[in-house]
mmCIF file of the N, C-alpha and C atoms, coordinates in Angstrom:
data_MODEL
# 
_entry.id   MODEL 
# 
loop_
_atom_site.group_PDB 
_atom_site.id 
_atom_site.type_symbol 
_atom_site.label_atom_id 
_atom_site.label_alt_id 
_atom_site.label_comp_id 
_atom_site.label_asym_id 
_atom_site.label_entity_id 
_atom_site.label_seq_id 
_atom_site.pdbx_PDB_ins_code 
_atom_site.Cartn_x 
_atom_site.Cartn_y 
_atom_site.Cartn_z 
_atom_site.occupancy 
_atom_site.B_iso_or_equiv 
_atom_site.pdbx_formal_charge 
_atom_site.auth_seq_id 
_atom_site.auth_comp_id 
_atom_site.auth_asym_id 
_atom_site.auth_atom_id 
_atom_site.pdbx_PDB_model_num 
ATOM 1   N N  . UNK A 1 1  ? 7.125   26.628  3.042   1.00 0.00 ? 1  UNK A N  1 
ATOM 2   C CA . UNK A 1 1  ? 8.598   25.856  2.319   1.00 0.00 ? 1  UNK A CA 1 
ATOM 3   C C  . UNK A 1 1  ? 8.154   26.501  0.922   1.00 0.00 ? 1  UNK A C  1 
ATOM 4   N N  . UNK A 1 2  ? 9.133   26.640  -0.133  1.00 0.00 ? 2  UNK A N  1 
ATOM 5   C CA . UNK A 1 2  ? 9.353   27.076  -0.729  1.00 0.00 ? 2  UNK A CA 1 
ATOM 6   C C  . UNK A 1 2  ? 8.818   25.995  -2.168  1.00 0.00 ? 2  UNK A C  1 
ATOM 7   N N  . UNK A 1 3  ? 8.670   26.651  -3.811  1.00 0.00 ? 3  UNK A N  1 
ATOM 8   C CA . UNK A 1 3  ? 8.153   24.945  -4.291  1.00 0.00 ? 3  UNK A CA 1 
ATOM 9   C C  . UNK A 1 3  ? 10.189  24.958  -4.981  1.00 0.00 ? 3  UNK A C  1 
ATOM 10  N N  . UNK A 1 4  ? 10.379  24.770  -4.496  1.00 0.00 ? 4  UNK A N  1 
ATOM 11  C CA . UNK A 1 4  ? 12.259  24.500  -3.996  1.00 0.00 ? 4  UNK A CA 1 
ATOM 12  C C  . UNK A 1 4  ? 12.747  23.574  -3.151  1.00 0.00 ? 4  UNK A C  1 
ATOM 13  N N  . UNK A 1 5  ? 11.812  23.448  -2.844  1.00 0.00 ? 5  UNK A N  1 
ATOM 14  C CA . UNK A 1 5  ? 12.062  22.665  -1.988  1.00 0.00 ? 5  UNK A CA 1 
ATOM 15  C C  . UNK A 1 5  ? 11.045  21.846  -1.337  1.00 0.00 ? 5  UNK A C  1 
ATOM 16  N N  . UNK A 1 6  ? 11.563  20.209  -2.126  1.00 0.00 ? 6  UNK A N  1 
ATOM 17  C CA . UNK A 1 6  ? 10.160  18.811  -1.284  1.00 0.00 ? 6  UNK A CA 1 
ATOM 18  C C  . UNK A 1 6  ? 10.227  18.097  -0.521  1.00 0.00 ? 6  UNK A C  1 
ATOM 19  N N  . UNK A 1 7  ? 9.757   17.898  0.742   1.00 0.00 ? 7  UNK A N  1 
ATOM 20  C CA . UNK A 1 7  ? 9.824   17.105  1.927   1.00 0.00 ? 7  UNK A CA 1 
ATOM 21  C C  . UNK A 1 7  ? 8.883   15.744  1.580   1.00 0.00 ? 7  UNK A C  1 
ATOM 22  N N  . UNK A 1 8  ? 9.507   14.269  2.538   1.00 0.00 ? 8  UNK A N  1 
ATOM 23  C CA . UNK A 1 8  ? 9.048   12.998  2.390   1.00 0.00 ? 8  UNK A CA 1 
ATOM 24  C C  . UNK A 1 8  ? 7.623   13.159  3.037   1.00 0.00 ? 8  UNK A C  1 
ATOM 25  N N  . UNK A 1 9  ? 6.175   12.429  3.292   1.00 0.00 ? 9  UNK A N  1 
ATOM 26  C CA . UNK A 1 9  ? 5.542   12.752  3.312   1.00 0.00 ? 9  UNK A CA 1 
ATOM 27  C C  . UNK A 1 9  ? 5.531   11.668  5.186   1.00 0.00 ? 9  UNK A C  1 
ATOM 28  N N  . UNK A 1 10 ? 6.135   10.852  5.001   1.00 0.00 ? 10 UNK A N  1 
ATOM 29  C CA . UNK A 1 10 ? 6.292   10.823  5.763   1.00 0.00 ? 10 UNK A CA 1 
ATOM 30  C C  . UNK A 1 10 ? 7.397   10.301  7.488   1.00 0.00 ? 10 UNK A C  1 
ATOM 31  N N  . UNK A 1 11 ? 8.642   11.035  6.892   1.00 0.00 ? 11 UNK A N  1 
ATOM 32  C CA . UNK A 1 11 ? 9.986   10.853  7.806   1.00 0.00 ? 11 UNK A CA 1 
ATOM 33  C C  . UNK A 1 11 ? 10.198  12.592  7.835   1.00 0.00 ? 11 UNK A C  1 
ATOM 34  N N  . UNK A 1 12 ? 9.735   13.004  6.561   1.00 0.00 ? 12 UNK A N  1 
ATOM 35  C CA . UNK A 1 12 ? 10.715  14.262  6.370   1.00 0.00 ? 12 UNK A CA 1 
ATOM 36  C C  . UNK A 1 12 ? 11.429  15.185  5.663   1.00 0.00 ? 12 UNK A C  1 
ATOM 37  N N  . UNK A 1 13 ? 12.456  14.078  5.574   1.00 0.00 ? 13 UNK A N  1 
ATOM 38  C CA . UNK A 1 13 ? 13.521  13.857  4.393   1.00 0.00 ? 13 UNK A CA 1 
ATOM 39  C C  . UNK A 1 13 ? 13.484  15.050  3.785   1.00 0.00 ? 13 UNK A C  1 
ATOM 40  N N  . UNK A 1 14 ? 13.973  16.302  3.472   1.00 0.00 ? 14 UNK A N  1 
ATOM 41  C CA . UNK A 1 14 ? 14.059  17.499  2.319   1.00 0.00 ? 14 UNK A CA 1 
ATOM 42  C C  . UNK A 1 14 ? 15.666  17.565  1.219   1.00 0.00 ? 14 UNK A C  1 
ATOM 43  N N  . UNK A 1 15 ? 14.619  17.873  0.068   1.00 0.00 ? 15 UNK A N  1 
ATOM 44  C CA . UNK A 1 15 ? 15.477  17.586  -0.908  1.00 0.00 ? 15 UNK A CA 1 
ATOM 45  C C  . UNK A 1 15 ? 15.020  19.104  -1.908  1.00 0.00 ? 15 UNK A C  1 
ATOM 46  N N  . UNK A 1 16 ? 16.300  19.886  -2.229  1.00 0.00 ? 16 UNK A N  1 
ATOM 47  C CA . UNK A 1 16 ? 16.388  21.205  -1.974  1.00 0.00 ? 16 UNK A CA 1 
ATOM 48  C C  . UNK A 1 16 ? 16.930  20.693  -4.292  1.00 0.00 ? 16 UNK A C  1 
ATOM 49  N N  . UNK A 1 17 ? 15.670  21.884  -4.620  1.00 0.00 ? 17 UNK A N  1 
ATOM 50  C CA . UNK A 1 17 ? 15.546  22.404  -6.027  1.00 0.00 ? 17 UNK A CA 1 
ATOM 51  C C  . UNK A 1 17 ? 16.374  23.315  -7.070  1.00 0.00 ? 17 UNK A C  1 
ATOM 52  N N  . UNK A 1 18 ? 17.876  22.675  -8.013  1.00 0.00 ? 18 UNK A N  1 
ATOM 53  C CA . UNK A 1 18 ? 18.651  24.007  -7.630  1.00 0.00 ? 18 UNK A CA 1 
ATOM 54  C C  . UNK A 1 18 ? 17.423  24.503  -9.036  1.00 0.00 ? 18 UNK A C  1 
ATOM 55  N N  . UNK A 1 19 ? 18.112  25.738  -9.111  1.00 0.00 ? 19 UNK A N  1 
ATOM 56  C CA . UNK A 1 19 ? 17.489  26.837  -10.681 1.00 0.00 ? 19 UNK A CA 1 
ATOM 57  C C  . UNK A 1 19 ? 17.598  25.995  -11.672 1.00 0.00 ? 19 UNK A C  1 
ATOM 58  N N  . UNK A 1 20 ? 16.588  25.645  -12.292 1.00 0.00 ? 20 UNK A N  1 
ATOM 59  C CA . UNK A 1 20 ? 16.420  24.916  -13.752 1.00 0.00 ? 20 UNK A CA 1 
ATOM 60  C C  . UNK A 1 20 ? 16.367  23.314  -13.611 1.00 0.00 ? 20 UNK A C  1 
ATOM 61  N N  . UNK A 1 21 ? 16.356  23.038  -12.877 1.00 0.00 ? 21 UNK A N  1 
ATOM 62  C CA . UNK A 1 21 ? 16.425  21.017  -12.297 1.00 0.00 ? 21 UNK A CA 1 
ATOM 63  C C  . UNK A 1 21 ? 15.917  20.778  -12.494 1.00 0.00 ? 21 UNK A C  1 
ATOM 64  N N  . UNK A 1 22 ? 15.623  19.649  -13.039 1.00 0.00 ? 22 UNK A N  1 
ATOM 65  C CA . UNK A 1 22 ? 14.157  19.076  -13.341 1.00 0.00 ? 22 UNK A CA 1 
ATOM 66  C C  . UNK A 1 22 ? 13.994  18.521  -12.462 1.00 0.00 ? 22 UNK A C  1 
ATOM 67  N N  . UNK A 1 23 ? 12.398  18.147  -11.824 1.00 0.00 ? 23 UNK A N  1 
ATOM 68  C CA . UNK A 1 23 ? 11.742  17.749  -10.930 1.00 0.00 ? 23 UNK A CA 1 
ATOM 69  C C  . UNK A 1 23 ? 12.753  15.998  -10.789 1.00 0.00 ? 23 UNK A C  1 
ATOM 70  N N  . UNK A 1 24 ? 12.138  16.246  -11.837 1.00 0.00 ? 24 UNK A N  1 
ATOM 71  C CA . UNK A 1 24 ? 11.881  14.093  -12.087 1.00 0.00 ? 24 UNK A CA 1 
ATOM 72  C C  . UNK A 1 24 ? 14.236  13.716  -11.276 1.00 0.00 ? 24 UNK A C  1 
ATOM 73  N N  . UNK A 1 25 ? 15.265  15.248  -11.857 1.00 0.00 ? 25 UNK A N  1 
ATOM 74  C CA . UNK A 1 25 ? 16.234  13.969  -12.068 1.00 0.00 ? 25 UNK A CA 1 
ATOM 75  C C  . UNK A 1 25 ? 16.885  14.675  -9.944  1.00 0.00 ? 25 UNK A C  1 
ATOM 76  N N  . UNK A 1 26 ? 15.781  16.146  -8.840  1.00 0.00 ? 26 UNK A N  1 
ATOM 77  C CA . UNK A 1 26 ? 16.027  15.444  -7.677  1.00 0.00 ? 26 UNK A CA 1 
ATOM 78  C C  . UNK A 1 26 ? 15.527  14.808  -7.143  1.00 0.00 ? 26 UNK A C  1 
ATOM 79  N N  . UNK A 1 27 ? 14.570  15.015  -7.886  1.00 0.00 ? 27 UNK A N  1 
ATOM 80  C CA . UNK A 1 27 ? 14.025  13.080  -6.519  1.00 0.00 ? 27 UNK A CA 1 
ATOM 81  C C  . UNK A 1 27 ? 14.022  11.789  -7.223  1.00 0.00 ? 27 UNK A C  1 
ATOM 82  N N  . UNK A 1 28 ? 15.131  12.055  -8.042  1.00 0.00 ? 28 UNK A N  1 
ATOM 83  C CA . UNK A 1 28 ? 15.197  10.298  -8.321  1.00 0.00 ? 28 UNK A CA 1 
ATOM 84  C C  . UNK A 1 28 ? 15.321  10.091  -6.796  1.00 0.00 ? 28 UNK A C  1 
ATOM 85  N N  . UNK A 1 29 ? 14.685  8.742   -8.009  1.00 0.00 ? 29 UNK A N  1 
ATOM 86  C CA . UNK A 1 29 ? 13.894  7.380   -7.396  1.00 0.00 ? 29 UNK A CA 1 
ATOM 87  C C  . UNK A 1 29 ? 13.376  7.302   -5.863  1.00 0.00 ? 29 UNK A C  1 
ATOM 88  N N  . UNK A 1 30 ? 12.736  8.507   -5.724  1.00 0.00 ? 30 UNK A N  1 
ATOM 89  C CA . UNK A 1 30 ? 11.547  8.862   -4.915  1.00 0.00 ? 30 UNK A CA 1 
ATOM 90  C C  . UNK A 1 30 ? 10.326  8.780   -4.962  1.00 0.00 ? 30 UNK A C  1 
ATOM 91  N N  . UNK A 1 31 ? 9.077   8.365   -4.668  1.00 0.00 ? 31 UNK A N  1 
ATOM 92  C CA . UNK A 1 31 ? 8.135   7.888   -4.767  1.00 0.00 ? 31 UNK A CA 1 
ATOM 93  C C  . UNK A 1 31 ? 7.242   9.080   -4.962  1.00 0.00 ? 31 UNK A C  1 
ATOM 94  N N  . UNK A 1 32 ? 5.996   9.340   -5.493  1.00 0.00 ? 32 UNK A N  1 
ATOM 95  C CA . UNK A 1 32 ? 5.103   10.494  -6.845  1.00 0.00 ? 32 UNK A CA 1 
ATOM 96  C C  . UNK A 1 32 ? 3.610   9.899   -6.114  1.00 0.00 ? 32 UNK A C  1 
ATOM 97  N N  . UNK A 1 33 ? 2.581   9.805   -5.450  1.00 0.00 ? 33 UNK A N  1 
ATOM 98  C CA . UNK A 1 33 ? 1.074   9.547   -5.988  1.00 0.00 ? 33 UNK A CA 1 
ATOM 99  C C  . UNK A 1 33 ? 0.686   10.431  -5.290  1.00 0.00 ? 33 UNK A C  1 
ATOM 100 N N  . UNK A 1 34 ? -0.358  10.725  -6.545  1.00 0.00 ? 34 UNK A N  1 
ATOM 101 C CA . UNK A 1 34 ? -1.719  11.215  -6.794  1.00 0.00 ? 34 UNK A CA 1 
ATOM 102 C C  . UNK A 1 34 ? -2.790  10.171  -6.136  1.00 0.00 ? 34 UNK A C  1 
ATOM 103 N N  . UNK A 1 35 ? -3.552  11.655  -4.653  1.00 0.00 ? 35 UNK A N  1 
ATOM 104 C CA . UNK A 1 35 ? -4.354  10.861  -4.497  1.00 0.00 ? 35 UNK A CA 1 
ATOM 105 C C  . UNK A 1 35 ? -5.617  11.494  -4.761  1.00 0.00 ? 35 UNK A C  1 
ATOM 106 N N  . UNK A 1 36 ? -7.267  11.424  -4.987  1.00 0.00 ? 36 UNK A N  1 
ATOM 107 C CA . UNK A 1 36 ? -8.336  12.134  -5.645  1.00 0.00 ? 36 UNK A CA 1 
ATOM 108 C C  . UNK A 1 36 ? -8.622  12.838  -4.310  1.00 0.00 ? 36 UNK A C  1 
ATOM 109 N N  . UNK A 1 37 ? -8.658  13.620  -4.331  1.00 0.00 ? 37 UNK A N  1 
ATOM 110 C CA . UNK A 1 37 ? -9.822  14.561  -2.924  1.00 0.00 ? 37 UNK A CA 1 
ATOM 111 C C  . UNK A 1 37 ? -11.081 14.414  -3.444  1.00 0.00 ? 37 UNK A C  1 
ATOM 112 N N  . UNK A 1 38 ? -11.508 15.200  -4.847  1.00 0.00 ? 38 UNK A N  1 
ATOM 113 C CA . UNK A 1 38 ? -12.341 15.078  -5.004  1.00 0.00 ? 38 UNK A CA 1 
ATOM 114 C C  . UNK A 1 38 ? -12.706 14.989  -7.373  1.00 0.00 ? 38 UNK A C  1 
ATOM 115 N N  . UNK A 1 39 ? -13.965 14.970  -7.758  1.00 0.00 ? 39 UNK A N  1 
ATOM 116 C CA . UNK A 1 39 ? -13.921 14.895  -9.091  1.00 0.00 ? 39 UNK A CA 1 
ATOM 117 C C  . UNK A 1 39 ? -12.684 15.727  -9.417  1.00 0.00 ? 39 UNK A C  1 
ATOM 118 N N  . UNK A 1 40 ? -12.371 16.892  -8.886  1.00 0.00 ? 40 UNK A N  1 
ATOM 119 C CA . UNK A 1 40 ? -11.540 18.187  -9.694  1.00 0.00 ? 40 UNK A CA 1 
ATOM 120 C C  . UNK A 1 40 ? -10.099 18.484  -9.063  1.00 0.00 ? 40 UNK A C  1 
ATOM 121 N N  . UNK A 1 41 ? -10.271 18.143  -7.619  1.00 0.00 ? 41 UNK A N  1 
ATOM 122 C CA . UNK A 1 41 ? -8.711  17.757  -6.422  1.00 0.00 ? 41 UNK A CA 1 
ATOM 123 C C  . UNK A 1 41 ? -8.221  16.720  -6.291  1.00 0.00 ? 41 UNK A C  1 
ATOM 124 N N  . UNK A 1 42 ? -6.720  17.109  -6.459  1.00 0.00 ? 42 UNK A N  1 
ATOM 125 C CA . UNK A 1 42 ? -6.264  15.960  -5.524  1.00 0.00 ? 42 UNK A CA 1 
ATOM 126 C C  . UNK A 1 42 ? -5.122  16.443  -4.862  1.00 0.00 ? 42 UNK A C  1 
ATOM 127 N N  . UNK A 1 43 ? -4.683  15.664  -4.330  1.00 0.00 ? 43 UNK A N  1 
ATOM 128 C CA . UNK A 1 43 ? -3.560  15.743  -3.818  1.00 0.00 ? 43 UNK A CA 1 
ATOM 129 C C  . UNK A 1 43 ? -2.023  15.192  -3.553  1.00 0.00 ? 43 UNK A C  1 
ATOM 130 N N  . UNK A 1 44 ? -1.367  15.637  -4.111  1.00 0.00 ? 44 UNK A N  1 
ATOM 131 C CA . UNK A 1 44 ? 0.090   14.416  -4.448  1.00 0.00 ? 44 UNK A CA 1 
ATOM 132 C C  . UNK A 1 44 ? 0.803   14.912  -2.860  1.00 0.00 ? 44 UNK A C  1 
ATOM 133 N N  . UNK A 1 45 ? 1.677   13.376  -2.480  1.00 0.00 ? 45 UNK A N  1 
ATOM 134 C CA . UNK A 1 45 ? 2.224   13.206  -1.676  1.00 0.00 ? 45 UNK A CA 1 
ATOM 135 C C  . UNK A 1 45 ? 4.125   12.824  -2.543  1.00 0.00 ? 45 UNK A C  1 
ATOM 136 N N  . UNK A 1 46 ? 4.867   13.041  -2.282  1.00 0.00 ? 46 UNK A N  1 
ATOM 137 C CA . UNK A 1 46 ? 6.144   12.648  -2.665  1.00 0.00 ? 46 UNK A CA 1 
ATOM 138 C C  . UNK A 1 46 ? 6.686   11.306  -1.303  1.00 0.00 ? 46 UNK A C  1 
ATOM 139 N N  . UNK A 1 47 ? 7.644   10.501  -1.292  1.00 0.00 ? 47 UNK A N  1 
ATOM 140 C CA . UNK A 1 47 ? 8.555   9.988   -0.323  1.00 0.00 ? 47 UNK A CA 1 
ATOM 141 C C  . UNK A 1 47 ? 9.683   10.078  -1.113  1.00 0.00 ? 47 UNK A C  1 
ATOM 142 N N  . UNK A 1 48 ? 10.953  10.060  0.169   1.00 0.00 ? 48 UNK A N  1 
ATOM 143 C CA . UNK A 1 48 ? 12.150  8.887   -0.521  1.00 0.00 ? 48 UNK A CA 1 
ATOM 144 C C  . UNK A 1 48 ? 12.506  7.699   -0.085  1.00 0.00 ? 48 UNK A C  1 
ATOM 145 N N  . UNK A 1 49 ? 11.492  7.027   -0.488  1.00 0.00 ? 49 UNK A N  1 
ATOM 146 C CA . UNK A 1 49 ? 11.749  5.537   -0.525  1.00 0.00 ? 49 UNK A CA 1 
ATOM 147 C C  . UNK A 1 49 ? 10.444  4.483   -0.692  1.00 0.00 ? 49 UNK A C  1 
ATOM 148 N N  . UNK A 1 50 ? 10.708  3.380   -0.728  1.00 0.00 ? 50 UNK A N  1 
ATOM 149 C CA . UNK A 1 50 ? 9.442   2.831   -0.884  1.00 0.00 ? 50 UNK A CA 1 
ATOM 150 C C  . UNK A 1 50 ? 9.224   2.173   0.353   1.00 0.00 ? 50 UNK A C  1 
ATOM 151 N N  . UNK A 1 51 ? 10.081  2.640   1.603   1.00 0.00 ? 51 UNK A N  1 
ATOM 152 C CA . UNK A 1 51 ? 9.667   2.114   2.929   1.00 0.00 ? 51 UNK A CA 1 
ATOM 153 C C  . UNK A 1 51 ? 9.092   3.527   2.826   1.00 0.00 ? 51 UNK A C  1 
ATOM 154 N N  . UNK A 1 52 ? 9.190   4.395   2.976   1.00 0.00 ? 52 UNK A N  1 
ATOM 155 C CA . UNK A 1 52 ? 8.685   5.337   3.726   1.00 0.00 ? 52 UNK A CA 1 
ATOM 156 C C  . UNK A 1 52 ? 6.820   5.308   2.952   1.00 0.00 ? 52 UNK A C  1 
ATOM 157 N N  . UNK A 1 53 ? 6.792   5.132   1.627   1.00 0.00 ? 53 UNK A N  1 
ATOM 158 C CA . UNK A 1 53 ? 5.830   4.815   1.016   1.00 0.00 ? 53 UNK A CA 1 
ATOM 159 C C  . UNK A 1 53 ? 5.100   4.024   1.605   1.00 0.00 ? 53 UNK A C  1 
ATOM 160 N N  . UNK A 1 54 ? 5.524   2.700   1.259   1.00 0.00 ? 54 UNK A N  1 
ATOM 161 C CA . UNK A 1 54 ? 4.450   1.324   1.898   1.00 0.00 ? 54 UNK A CA 1 
ATOM 162 C C  . UNK A 1 54 ? 4.330   1.367   3.674   1.00 0.00 ? 54 UNK A C  1 
ATOM 163 N N  . UNK A 1 55 ? 4.737   2.824   4.776   1.00 0.00 ? 55 UNK A N  1 
ATOM 164 C CA . UNK A 1 55 ? 4.461   3.376   6.043   1.00 0.00 ? 55 UNK A CA 1 
ATOM 165 C C  . UNK A 1 55 ? 3.410   3.630   6.345   1.00 0.00 ? 55 UNK A C  1 
ATOM 166 N N  . UNK A 1 56 ? 3.085   5.047   5.215   1.00 0.00 ? 56 UNK A N  1 
ATOM 167 C CA . UNK A 1 56 ? 1.910   5.854   4.661   1.00 0.00 ? 56 UNK A CA 1 
ATOM 168 C C  . UNK A 1 56 ? 1.305   4.772   4.266   1.00 0.00 ? 56 UNK A C  1 
ATOM 169 N N  . UNK A 1 57 ? 1.163   4.357   3.408   1.00 0.00 ? 57 UNK A N  1 
ATOM 170 C CA . UNK A 1 57 ? -0.144  2.971   2.666   1.00 0.00 ? 57 UNK A CA 1 
ATOM 171 C C  . UNK A 1 57 ? -0.803  3.160   3.475   1.00 0.00 ? 57 UNK A C  1 
ATOM 172 N N  . UNK A 1 58 ? -0.097  1.842   4.674   1.00 0.00 ? 58 UNK A N  1 
ATOM 173 C CA . UNK A 1 58 ? -0.375  0.774   6.565   1.00 0.00 ? 58 UNK A CA 1 
ATOM 174 C C  . UNK A 1 58 ? -1.169  2.611   6.475   1.00 0.00 ? 58 UNK A C  1 
ATOM 175 N N  . UNK A 1 59 ? -0.582  3.078   7.117   1.00 0.00 ? 59 UNK A N  1 
ATOM 176 C CA . UNK A 1 59 ? -1.742  3.612   7.504   1.00 0.00 ? 59 UNK A CA 1 
ATOM 177 C C  . UNK A 1 59 ? -2.552  4.596   6.992   1.00 0.00 ? 59 UNK A C  1 
ATOM 178 N N  . UNK A 1 60 ? -3.321  4.749   5.722   1.00 0.00 ? 60 UNK A N  1 
ATOM 179 C CA . UNK A 1 60 ? -4.588  4.838   5.236   1.00 0.00 ? 60 UNK A CA 1 
ATOM 180 C C  . UNK A 1 60 ? -5.465  3.831   5.003   1.00 0.00 ? 60 UNK A C  1 
ATOM 181 N N  . UNK A 1 61 ? -5.304  2.791   4.687   1.00 0.00 ? 61 UNK A N  1 
ATOM 182 C CA . UNK A 1 61 ? -6.095  1.596   5.473   1.00 0.00 ? 61 UNK A CA 1 
ATOM 183 C C  . UNK A 1 61 ? -6.653  1.916   6.569   1.00 0.00 ? 61 UNK A C  1 
ATOM 184 N N  . UNK A 1 62 ? -7.946  1.438   6.730   1.00 0.00 ? 62 UNK A N  1 
ATOM 185 C CA . UNK A 1 62 ? -8.902  1.968   8.129   1.00 0.00 ? 62 UNK A CA 1 
ATOM 186 C C  . UNK A 1 62 ? -8.218  0.355   9.184   1.00 0.00 ? 62 UNK A C  1 
ATOM 187 N N  . UNK A 1 63 ? -8.581  0.530   10.606  1.00 0.00 ? 63 UNK A N  1 
ATOM 188 C CA . UNK A 1 63 ? -8.159  -0.668  11.322  1.00 0.00 ? 63 UNK A CA 1 
ATOM 189 C C  . UNK A 1 63 ? -9.828  -1.465  11.680  1.00 0.00 ? 63 UNK A C  1 
ATOM 190 N N  . UNK A 1 64 ? -10.191 -2.859  10.965  1.00 0.00 ? 64 UNK A N  1 
ATOM 191 C CA . UNK A 1 64 ? -11.120 -4.025  11.947  1.00 0.00 ? 64 UNK A CA 1 
ATOM 192 C C  . UNK A 1 64 ? -10.793 -3.961  13.474  1.00 0.00 ? 64 UNK A C  1 
ATOM 193 N N  . UNK A 1 65 ? -11.824 -3.432  14.160  1.00 0.00 ? 65 UNK A N  1 
ATOM 194 C CA . UNK A 1 65 ? -11.748 -3.378  15.501  1.00 0.00 ? 65 UNK A CA 1 
ATOM 195 C C  . UNK A 1 65 ? -12.105 -5.427  15.906  1.00 0.00 ? 65 UNK A C  1 
ATOM 196 N N  . UNK A 1 66 ? -10.527 -5.631  16.609  1.00 0.00 ? 66 UNK A N  1 
ATOM 197 C CA . UNK A 1 66 ? -10.650 -7.181  17.569  1.00 0.00 ? 66 UNK A CA 1 
ATOM 198 C C  . UNK A 1 66 ? -12.215 -8.099  17.605  1.00 0.00 ? 66 UNK A C  1 
ATOM 199 N N  . UNK A 1 67 ? -12.793 -6.832  18.133  1.00 0.00 ? 67 UNK A N  1 
ATOM 200 C CA . UNK A 1 67 ? -13.417 -7.259  18.941  1.00 0.00 ? 67 UNK A CA 1 
ATOM 201 C C  . UNK A 1 67 ? -14.646 -7.576  17.614  1.00 0.00 ? 67 UNK A C  1 
ATOM 202 N N  . UNK A 1 68 ? -14.834 -6.968  16.635  1.00 0.00 ? 68 UNK A N  1 
ATOM 203 C CA . UNK A 1 68 ? -15.562 -7.506  15.520  1.00 0.00 ? 68 UNK A CA 1 
ATOM 204 C C  . UNK A 1 68 ? -15.523 -8.439  14.358  1.00 0.00 ? 68 UNK A C  1 
ATOM 205 N N  . UNK A 1 69 ? -13.596 -9.300  14.251  1.00 0.00 ? 69 UNK A N  1 
ATOM 206 C CA . UNK A 1 69 ? -13.093 -10.330 13.830  1.00 0.00 ? 69 UNK A CA 1 
ATOM 207 C C  . UNK A 1 69 ? -13.284 -11.026 14.186  1.00 0.00 ? 69 UNK A C  1 
ATOM 208 N N  . UNK A 1 70 ? -13.845 -10.783 16.158  1.00 0.00 ? 70 UNK A N  1 
ATOM 209 C CA . UNK A 1 70 ? -14.167 -12.300 16.560  1.00 0.00 ? 70 UNK A CA 1 
ATOM 210 C C  . UNK A 1 70 ? -14.857 -12.390 16.429  1.00 0.00 ? 70 UNK A C  1 
ATOM 211 N N  . UNK A 1 71 ? -15.920 -11.638 16.637  1.00 0.00 ? 71 UNK A N  1 
ATOM 212 C CA . UNK A 1 71 ? -17.525 -12.257 16.701  1.00 0.00 ? 71 UNK A CA 1 
ATOM 213 C C  . UNK A 1 71 ? -18.339 -12.538 15.543  1.00 0.00 ? 71 UNK A C  1 
ATOM 214 N N  . UNK A 1 72 ? -17.417 -12.399 14.659  1.00 0.00 ? 72 UNK A N  1 
ATOM 215 C CA . UNK A 1 72 ? -17.703 -13.705 13.035  1.00 0.00 ? 72 UNK A CA 1 
ATOM 216 C C  . UNK A 1 72 ? -16.852 -15.345 13.235  1.00 0.00 ? 72 UNK A C  1 
ATOM 217 N N  . UNK A 1 73 ? -18.246 -16.313 12.870  1.00 0.00 ? 73 UNK A N  1 
ATOM 218 C CA . UNK A 1 73 ? -17.970 -17.415 13.520  1.00 0.00 ? 73 UNK A CA 1 
ATOM 219 C C  . UNK A 1 73 ? -17.841 -17.685 11.545  1.00 0.00 ? 73 UNK A C  1 
ATOM 220 N N  . UNK A 1 74 ? -17.659 -18.951 11.148  1.00 0.00 ? 74 UNK A N  1 
ATOM 221 C CA . UNK A 1 74 ? -17.818 -19.576 9.919   1.00 0.00 ? 74 UNK A CA 1 
ATOM 222 C C  . UNK A 1 74 ? -19.800 -19.512 10.062  1.00 0.00 ? 74 UNK A C  1 
ATOM 223 N N  . UNK A 1 75 ? -19.829 -19.674 11.067  1.00 0.00 ? 75 UNK A N  1 
ATOM 224 C CA . UNK A 1 75 ? -21.715 -20.663 10.609  1.00 0.00 ? 75 UNK A CA 1 
ATOM 225 C C  . UNK A 1 75 ? -21.993 -18.638 11.156  1.00 0.00 ? 75 UNK A C  1 
ATOM 226 N N  . UNK A 1 76 ? -22.193 -17.953 10.779  1.00 0.00 ? 76 UNK A N  1 
ATOM 227 C CA . UNK A 1 76 ? -22.629 -16.641 10.617  1.00 0.00 ? 76 UNK A CA 1 
ATOM 228 C C  . UNK A 1 76 ? -22.625 -16.206 8.733   1.00 0.00 ? 76 UNK A C  1 
ATOM 229 N N  . UNK A 1 77 ? -21.612 -16.273 8.671   1.00 0.00 ? 77 UNK A N  1 
ATOM 230 C CA . UNK A 1 77 ? -21.238 -16.013 7.249   1.00 0.00 ? 77 UNK A CA 1 
ATOM 231 C C  . UNK A 1 77 ? -21.619 -17.650 6.720   1.00 0.00 ? 77 UNK A C  1 
ATOM 232 N N  . UNK A 1 78 ? -22.185 -17.796 7.118   1.00 0.00 ? 78 UNK A N  1 
ATOM 233 C CA . UNK A 1 78 ? -22.887 -18.667 4.910   1.00 0.00 ? 78 UNK A CA 1 
ATOM 234 C C  . UNK A 1 78 ? -23.666 -17.819 4.542   1.00 0.00 ? 78 UNK A C  1 
ATOM 235 N N  . UNK A 1 79 ? -23.049 -17.770 2.996   1.00 0.00 ? 79 UNK A N  1 
ATOM 236 C CA . UNK A 1 79 ? -23.425 -17.761 1.865   1.00 0.00 ? 79 UNK A CA 1 
ATOM 237 C C  . UNK A 1 79 ? -24.539 -18.940 1.388   1.00 0.00 ? 79 UNK A C  1 
# 
């Protein structure tokens, strides 16, 4: 895909950026998230709606297995 197109990281919706059009005008209402990969690099993800951003964010959170959660009880967590 050329630099004149952007797509939603979740649903794949695409927007074309016309020659000379500001990125902010083309993506008005979109959310753009930058995520650090290392001290010198990052990923930039675009989302067409807050709903798509929320869906993506939920997939980034590790799931704790139920068996682990059920193995904990009040007595095992005495501080």
